[in-house]
Every structure is written in structure tokens, then in C-alpha cells.
N, C-alpha and C positions, 0 to 999 in steps of 0.2 A: 586541451579540452577545458582547462580551468576557466578560460575566458569566454566559453561558449554561452550565448544567451538564446534561450529557446522559449517560444510561446506555443501553447497547445490550444487548438480550437476544437470544441466539441459541440456539434449540432445535436441538441436534445429537445427539439420542439415537436418531434413526431408523436403520433398517438399509437402506432403499432397495431393496426387493425387485425393483422393475422394472429396477434397474441390473444385477442378476444377477451378483453378485460376492461372494466371501467377505470382501473388504475393503470396509467402508462407503465410499460414494462420496466422502464429505467428506475421506477420507484418501488419495485418489488424487492423484498429482502433476500439476501444471500447470507445466511448466518446472522451475524450481529449488525449488518449494515446493508443499505440499499445497493442495487447494481450501480447507480450513478455515483454514490459515495465511494465505492471500491474503485471505480474507474478514475475519478478525479484524484482521490488520495494517492493512488499509485504514481501519478504525475507530480503532485505537489511535494512529495517526499524527496524528489531528485533535485540535487543542487543546481543542475544546469537549467532546470525549468524555472523561469522567472515569473511567468503568468499563465493561468489557465482561464480561457474565456469560454463561457457557456452560453449557448443560444437556447432559450426556452420559450415555450408557447406563451402568448400574451395572457391566456386564461389559466396558466399553470399555477395551482395553489399548493402543490406538493413540495416545491423546491425550498420554500421558506422553512420547512420542518426538518430538513436534514442538516448534518454537520460535516463540514469539510476540514481536514487537517491543514495546517498552514493556510488558513482561509484568507490571509492577507494577499495571497497570490491569486485568488479567485475573483474573476469579474463576471458579471451576468448581464446579458443583453437580450432583448426580445428577438425571437427567431421568426422565420417566415413559413410560407406554405410548402416550400421545397428545401431540400438540403443545401442547394447552392445559394439560396437567399440567406439562409442561416449562417453559412460559412462566410459569405460576403459581409454580413452584419458584424460577425466576430472580427474580421480583418480590420474593420474600422477602428477597433479598440486596441490594436497591437501597438505597443510602445516603439518609439523610434530606435532604441538601442538593440532591439531584437534582430538576430541574424538568421535564424532558422525557425520554421513553423512546422509543427506536427498537427495533422488533422486526424481525428480519431472518432470512431463510432461510440456513442454514449453507452450502448448495450453490448459492448465487447470488453468485459472486465477481466478476462483471463490472460491478458497479455503480459509480456515482460518488456520494460522500457529500454533496457540496455542494448538489445540487438538493433533497435531502430536508431538510437543515438550513435551507435558504432558506425552507422552508414555515413555519418558526416565526413569521414575521411575520404569518401568517394565523391563528394559533391564539388570537388575542385574541377571535375570534368563533366558532371551531371547537374541537372537542376532539381532533381528529386529522386527519391528512392522509395520503392513500395514492396511489401512482402507478398509473395504468391505461394500457393500450395497446389500440388497436383490433385486431380480428381480421382477418387477411389471407386465411385459408383459407375455403373454402366450408364451410357447416355443415349438418348434418342432425340430426334429433332423433327419439328413440323407436324402438321395434321396427320400425315401418313406414318408418323413415328418411325422414321428411318434411323437405323443405328449409325452412330458416329464414333470416331476413334477418340476415346477419352484422353489419349496421350497428347492430343493436339490442344487440350483445353486446360486452363488453370483458373483457380479461384483467387480473387484479389482480396487481401485483408487490409486492415488498418492496425496500428498507426502507420501513416504515411508521412514522410518528412520532405520538406522542400526548402530551397533558398527563399527568403522572404520576397525579394524583388520580382523574380519570375512569377511567383504565385499572385502577388498583387497586380502585376501587369496583366496576367491572363484573366483575372476577374474583372478588371477595368474594361478590357475588350469584350468580355462576355456580356456585359450590360447592353451592348449595342446590337446583339443578334438574338435569334430564337433557338439556337442550337442547344440541345440538352445533353448532359453527361451524367453518368452514374457515380463517378468519383472524380477527384481533383486531378489525378494523374492523366486522365483522358483529356481534360481541359488544357493542361499544359502541353501535351503532345500535339493537340490541334493547332496551337499557336507556335509550334516549332521548337519547343523546349525538349531537352533530352531527359529520359527517365531510366534509372537503373532498377532492375528487378533482382530480388534476392529471396532466398528460401524463407518462407514463413514458418509458423508453428501450428501444427494440427490441433493443439490444445486451445489455441486462441479462437474459440468459437464465438459467433455472434448469436445473441439471444433473439430468436425470431418467434418461436412458439413457446407456450407455457412449459412444455416438456423439457425445453432447453435449460430451464432453471435447475433441473435435477441431473444434469450431465456429470460425468466424472470430474470435470474441472471444478464445477460449482460446489462439490462436496469434498474437495481436497483439504480436509482438516486433519490436524495432528495435535498431539498432546505431549507435554514434557513434565517431568517431576524432578524436584530438587530438594535435598535434605542437607541441613548443616547444623552442627553442634559447636558450642564454645563454652569453656569453663569460665567461672568468675574468679576475680581477685578483689581485694578491698580497693575501693576507689570512690569516685564522685558521680558516676553515671556512665552511660554508653549511648551509642547511636543505633537506631532501629528504623529501617526504611527511610533513612535520611532525616529522621527526627531525633532530637536530643532528649533522652529519658533520664531524669534525675534519679539517683539511687546511691546506696552505700556500696554498690558493687561496680566494677568495671569488667570489660570482657578481655580475656587473654587472647591475643591475635597478632599475627605478623603485620596485617594491614590495620585499618582503623576499627575492625571488628564488627562491622555492620552485618550481623549474621543473617538478617532478613534479605538484604540485597545479594548476599552470597548465594543463598538458597534460590532466590528468584532467578539470578543469572544462570545458575546451573540448570534450572528447569527450562529456560529458554534455549540454552545450548543443546540440551538433550532432545528438545522437540524437533531440531533439525539434524540430529544425529552426530553432533560434534562432541569433543572431549570436554571435561569439566574445567572449572575456572583455575584449578591448580596447574593445568597444562599451559594456560595462557599467562597466568600470574603466579609462578612458583614461589613458595616461601623461602627457597634457597637463594633467591635473587634479592640482593640488598636494596635495589632500586624500588622494590615493592614494599619496603618497610614503611608502615604507617600510611599506606596508599589509601586514598579516598575511594571507598567502595562504589561511588557513583561512576567512577572510571571503569570499573569492572562491569557494571550493568550496561553502560554505554557501549562497551565492546560487544557484549552479547546482542544488544539491539542492532548494532551495525551489521553483525554477521547474519542476524535474522533477515534484515532487509536485503542483504547481498544475495541471500537464497530466495528472494522474492516472496517472503512470507511476512505477515504482520500479526501482532497480538490480537486475540479476540477477547479473552477473559483471563483473569488472575484469581486464584483462590489460595489463601495462605492461612496456615494454622500455626500459632505461636504457643509453644509449651514453656511456661514460665510462671513460677510461683511468686518470686520476689524479683523486682517490684511488680505491682499490678499494672498490667498493660492496657486493660480496657479503657481507661480514661484517655489514652492516646490514639485509639484506633482511628477515629475520624481524621486526625491530623496526619497519620501515616497514610491513609487512603488518598488524601489530597496530595501528599508528597509523591506517591507512586503514580498518581494520575498525571502529574506533570512530567516526571522522569520517563514514563513509558508512553506518553501521548495517548492515553486511554481514558475514556469516560469513567467517572467515579462509580457509576452504577454497574460497570463491568469488573469491578474489583471487590472481592470479598475477603475480609480479614476476621479470623476468630482467634480468641486467646483461651487457653485452658491451663490446667496444672496437672501434676502427677498425683493429685488427691492424697497427699501425705506420704507417698511412697519414698520421698526424698530424692537426692541425687540431682542430675540434670533435669530441669523442669520444676525444681523446687527451690533450693538455695545454693546449689553447687554450679549451676550454669543454665544455659538456655538452648532450646532447640527450635528450629523453624522448618516446617514442611510446606513446599510450594508446588502448586499445580497450575500449568498454563495450557490454554488452547490457542492454536494459531491457525491461520488460513492463508491461502494464496492471495 
């Protein structure tokens, strides 16, 4: 899997008439980011995805305002009046080294990428794999509203994954006829290619109506809290949030003593119900002596992504009398923004003292309280 090269095609040129809004539904916000940002960023964060190609409407003025993580992977092209034209336009930008192609709905942000990539192991005998889910509602058909057996019907989802050459071949042939298809798997089947079906995810809802923005998936937010204390000793300074703070004190610690990153890592781990950093980096392990705390934070971020969550906001309170921390707050925010791949405006840092009470938070040591919010 390490050599797998995947391109993701996202047709996002639709206006969503059933959504009944002057703003296209892909640009509505779910928490701290738009639907389209959440969809794209979930793909760009995966190592196997080498490029994400978006097809947007020629008149689209909203796409310029949004921010994509790992934006160097993102390509944008003009879409067409139909889904198939948009996907065809995306195909024209796919790089030569790409082996597999994922096609995904722009307004289906509640997916997990790993189940679809896991289907690659089956593509030695299939040309594509698509997720399907059973129908839970009763069904009727036709003008006479005849009841039908719902057990004979399945709803088709995206992401769908295909070998590159069969998908390109099918679209090349499609240009010469007038046959219409509602998804790419039907197109490949029409031209004789084999499709594998696998169980989809009920939570992977497509946003069609305004009410879908308030589904249980869209409000799947969690919070985590982390607290850490360290005593001082005489020294020349210490590191806080990845920033060197000059001081007549140093921090007593088994690792490099970055109490802020320790607190933040604990908050992230707590938000997904995991153990604290002492479990993953015990101070009884000599290999953790003087460990760079950025490694600890990276571990927590990796576990966060593994659980298909991402950071939304960080709020940190530093309790420290000496030295004064306020002159370094902006620099610390910039450092955390880079380490956590989070906009600076979503990071709040406050510093305070124990107001002369002494002890930790005055001249005996430092304490940091971290609070994070995460979302799917």
C-alpha cells in the first residue's frame, strides 16, 4: 500500500436546487469549516492520495474564499452542466503515475476514507468497488403507489474507487453516445467492466436538504481537557509550545519539558477517549529521556486522525508568574498553528499568574490547562 497512488475526483459544480439557498450547499458551514473543506481535507490528509481534483461551476465565486489543507495536492477545473461532464473534465487533469481513482460527492462529508482504500486489495479481479446500504424505509412505486419489497433495493454511496484505465476508457466511449448514468459504476458496467459491492456506512449521509446539515453526523463534536504541571530549577530558559523562552529557570522533566505541548497532547488524547501521554511515553523508559515534545504531540495528532477526527479549536491557559509569557503568545500561536495544521484564529492562548499566592504559577513552577474541540 505504501506505493499506492490515488487521485480523488470531486464534481462540485452543482447548485443543489432542492437545498433552496442562494449559497450552494457545499459552501455552508459545518462547525468551523465548509462542507467542501471538510470533504476535501479528509482526502488530502491521507498519504496515498496524491491529488484531489475539483470541478466547480464557471460562475463559482465561493471556492476562492475557502482553505484546503495540503493545498498543493488540490487542483481546480471548470465543471459542466452534468455530473458526468464534470468528472470527465477532472479526468483530463489526472497525472500519469496515478493507479486508482476515487470519485466522491462534494456534499457527502461524513465518510471515512480507510474502508474505500481497503477495497484496493480486491481490484486485482474487479475494476471498481462501491459502497451500498440497505433501505430502512418502506417503498412504493409508480403513479399507483404499489408497495415494493425494500429488501430488493440498495442505496449507492460514494466514495467509489476504480482502476484508472477502465474509468478513462469508459468515459472516452461515453462521449460518443447519449446514454445517461447516475453514477460512474453504472457507466463501467455498461461497457463490460466488473464492479464489487461492499457494505457502506449509514452515517455517510449526503446533504440534499437544509435539514441534513443538522443530522447527528454533522454535529458529532467532542471535547478534551489536558492539565500539566512542572517545577522549576535554576537554568537558562525552557521551551513552551515549541518556542524557546529565555529565563533564569529551566523546567524539571524527563523529556524536554514543554509543558504546553504535554497538556495539549493530553487534551487531544482525552477527546477521543484514550490514555494520557504517560501511557504512550512513560518516564520509566530511558529512550524518552530529553524527548522532543513535538514527537508527543505528533503521536496524539496521528491517533486523532486514525479515529477519523480533526481539531477544530484550541484554548490554552498558562499559569506562570516568572518569566512573563505574554510577549511570546503570538509566537506560540504561530508554532501551534503549524504543528496542529490549524488556523491561528482557531487558537486562543491566555497567560495568568497566581496573584502573589506563590508556588506553581509564581516562581516555583508552571502549569498549563488545555481545552480542545474536535469534529469528524
